[in-house]
N, C-alpha and C positions, 0 to 999 in steps of 0.2 A: 125814316125814323131809323136805329142806332140798330145793325144787327151784329146780335151777340159775336163777339170771337172768341175762336178758341184758342186758350192760353197752354201752354207746354205747365201742365200741372205737375206743381210738386206733389210726393205722397205726408201731409202734415198732421194724420194723424198715427201715433205711438203708440203701437200694442199692449195690452195690459201682459204684463209681467209673463216669459216664457217658466215653464217647467227646467226643475233642477234636475230630473231629470226623467225615462222613463223605463214601462218596462218591456218593449219590443226596441226593433234596431230598424223600422223600417219609416220610422219617423213620422207615425201619420198619428199618436197622439199629442205632437207640439201643433199639428198645422189642424189638429181638430181645435185645442186651445186655441191659436191664434184666429179660426174662424169664429167660434164665441165669442173672443174678443173686440173680434175686428163689425161682430153685429151690435155688441154692448156698445158701441161705442158712435152707432150709427148717427147723424144728426137731422132731425126731423125742421124745414126752415118752411114755416110760414111765409104768406108776403100778400100785400094786396095786388090785382088786376085789373087795371083801365081794361074793361070791355070796349066801350068805342070813348074814345080818350075826348073829354072833355066833359063829357055828361052825365058825370057824378053818381054812376055807378061802378061803382066796388067790389069787386071777388075775394073772398079771401081762400086764398090754395097754397099748396103745398107739393115739398118734393122734401127727397130723401140721400143723403149722400153718406160710404164710408170714404170719403178723404175732407170731406167739409169745404171741399171747391165746386167738385162736380155734382148735381142736380139732375135725381130722377123725376118727373112731375109726374104727382100724382093727379090721378082724375077726378076725385072729390071737388064738390063744392062746399063749402065749408057753411060759408056766408054769403048774402047777397045783399047789401047793401046803398044807399046813400045816403043814410047820417054820420057814419065810424069814419075813423082817420087815425092811422097808428097805431093799431092793435100791438099787444101783447100777449103771447099765449105763453100758456104753464099747465104741465099735468101733476097735480097734487099728487104725494103718496095714497088718498083715495083712491086715488083714479078716475076724479071725478077734472074734468079741464075746463080751467079757466080763462075770461076772453077780459081787457081792460082793453080802451081804447081813447082817444079823443074824440069830438065830431066837428064836421064840413062843415060849411055853410054858413064860415065865419061865429057860430057859436063857441062859449068855450065851456067847455064841461066833462067831466071823466060818466066814460058805461063803463055796463059792467055785464057780463053775462056768463052762465055756464051751461054744461052739459057733461053728465056722470056718465065714462066709458066711452064715450067721443067726442069730438070738436068738431061736431053740426051742430053749431050756437044757433037759440034763435034771438031777434034782436037785442043787441042788449042795452039798458037801462040806464037813465044817467042817474050817480050814487053822487058825484060832488059839483055843484053848481061853481063853473070859473077858474077850473083846472083844465087840464090837456097835458098829451104825450104820455100817458104815463106806464111803470113797467109794476111787477106783480111778482113776488117772492115769497113761496113756503122757510117760514122760519121757526125756529124752536114756539110752541104756544098757538099757531096761529099760520095769517098771512099776514104781511106787508103790503102797503103798498103806497108808489112815490109818484110821484105829479109834477107837473109846474104850472106854478103860480105867480102872479104877480114879480114873475121874472127873480123867483126861488124854487129850490124844490123841498116840496113838503110830504108827509105822508100822513095815511091813516092805517088802522089796524084792526084786522079783523080774528077774532077767537074759534069762529066755526068757516072760516071763510066765502059767509057770502052778504053779512054783515058788518058794516066799516064803520069806523068812529074815526073823526082826523084825531091825530096827535100833535100836543104840544111842541110851539118851538118850531126852527128852521132845521130841515137836514141839510142843506148845503147852498152859502151865496153863491153869487159869482165872483170866477176867478179875478185876483189885481188888474187892473188895469179894461176889466171886460164887463158887458151889458149887463151878464144876466146868465146863470144856470137853469138848463132846459134838455129836454127829452133825456132822462137819467133814464140807466139801465143798471141793473146789479144782477153781482153775480157771487157765489162763495168761491174761497181759493183753499187750496188743498187745506192749510192750515185753518179754517176756518174762519178764516178774518171773510170781509164781503169789502169788494171792488166795485167802484161805482163807473162808468163812460158813463159822459154825458157831452152836450152841445155847447158853444157858449161864442159869443162874436163882438166883435170893436164894440163903442157905441157909436151909430149912426153920424157924427159931429166929423168924427176920425174917420169915416167913407170916402170913397170915389171911384169915378170912374162909371161907367155904364149899368154896374151891377150893384154901386154901393145897396146893402141892406141884404141881399139876395141871399139864397144859397153856399153860394158863392167864396162868401165871406166864411163861412161856419169853419168854426175848427173843434175838433175831439183832444178832451181830456179827461184827468179822472181824478178819481178820490179814495180814500182807504176808512174803513171804519173795522174796530173790532166786536158789536154790536149789533149793525144796519141802523143804529141812531146820532153816533156822534162820528161827526166826518171830519178826517183834515186831508186838505189840498194838495195836490200831487205842482202843481201850480207851473205843467209843463204842457206847451202845446203839442200832440200827439200824430193828430193828421189832420192834416190841412184840407181845404172843401170840402166838408166832408160835413153828412147830419144822419139827423134820427135815430145813433147809434143804439145796437140790442145784443147782450152778451148770455149767452150760457155757460154750461161747468160740464167739458167730459167727461168720460165714463175714468179715464186717467184721472181727474182733476185741473186737465187743465183748459183755459176759460179762455174762450172763441169770441169775436166780435165779429159781426154785420154789420155794415152802413152804406149808407149812402152815400155815393162818389160824384160830386159835382161841379171837377175840375174838367178843363180845356178838353174836348171841343163842344161842354153843356155851353152857352144855351143850344143850339143849334141843333145838337143831337141830346137826348132826357140821358137822363140821371139813370147810373147803375147800380147794382149793389155788388160790394168787393166786401172783402174778408181776412182779418190777422186773427194771432191769436198771443196769446202769451211765453214767452221762452221761460225758462228755469230762471232766468237773474232777471225777470220783467221786464223784461224789454217786447217789444213788439218785432214778430215775421213782416217780413216785404210783406203787403200785403198784394192780394190777388182778388183778378176778376172772377165773382159767383158763373158757373157758366150750368147753362140748362137743359136738359135734352127730354128735347117733346114737350108737346103741347100746350107751345106758347105763342101765339099767330102772329107774324109778323109788323098788321100793323098795331099792337098792345106792350104795353110793358112793364113793367117788375117795380113793386115800390113798398116801401114801409115794410123789412128785414122780420123777421121774428125766431131766432134759434129753439129749440128744445131736447133734451136728451132725445134718440129714438132707439126704443128695443123692441125685438122682434118677439 
């Protein structure tokens, strides 16, 4: 089992603006604003933890970070389930936490759960048959749910944040020459537009070798939208050997992307969670492996990242 290696961490979260002046000479005003800014920029990363690898029981856990790379484990187990996979956690402007997940054991369905004031979720219930690997984002007038179905990304909408109705049309088709568009994750940029990161793979007939069809061949792409409904492909392979991307926008308007890394030495060692973020020009930073401090037993592994903006 892979032991998580500690990397040289680069401080990746820039602080929200500094004051133009101050009434004192000791810099305390600047320090106070920087401290507050760092609190506002915290990331809370949810993920699944396989307690006993292979038994199908997964815990939904979380950890917090001020730099986006090194995370301190939180003690809570938010959900224990044998039926959920690929969770996406969001907290709304109303303070209600929402969870959408896929389904384990080969069943294809999107599940949904919610809890006011806390991510201590009850067992999610099926709301969409035949879909999976979903994400959820709060938009003007409600919530939009994106999910993978029939090799495409579809969507449903909810005006109250609880009852979802399927929207007409397809949100995203597979990139040119690829087999599918799956694992969508959506974030808002500073300009108010939407960006979607998603997974794709070549058609199986074009793959060869011992890992053909496995996550080793997954690739992360992205697409852009002014309204969350009409999307335009970038058609650039951004991250190789990567799957289940999960994005969020920090307090400074920067979009971060967490994902599972299936590069070598996988499959001899388990996949790990990595992170990158959008630079001002839209390019991605050099990815880094996420480091978890405390609380993860050596014989378990982390999976299915889902980041949210966390404020104390």
